[in-house]
C-alpha positions, 0 to 999 in steps of 0.5 A: 155147262159147269161140268164142261167148263171146269175141266177145260179151264183146269186142263188149260191151267195145267197145260200152261203150268207144265209148259212154263215149268219145261221152259225154265227147267229145260230150255230149247237147244237153240239157246245153247 
């Protein structure tokens, strides 16, 4: 179980981290 849960959790955390970084670094064109 852990061998499946750990990768999924790390992927979710990495995804949320990269998404939040993109929001701050390059905001969507709609805001311009």
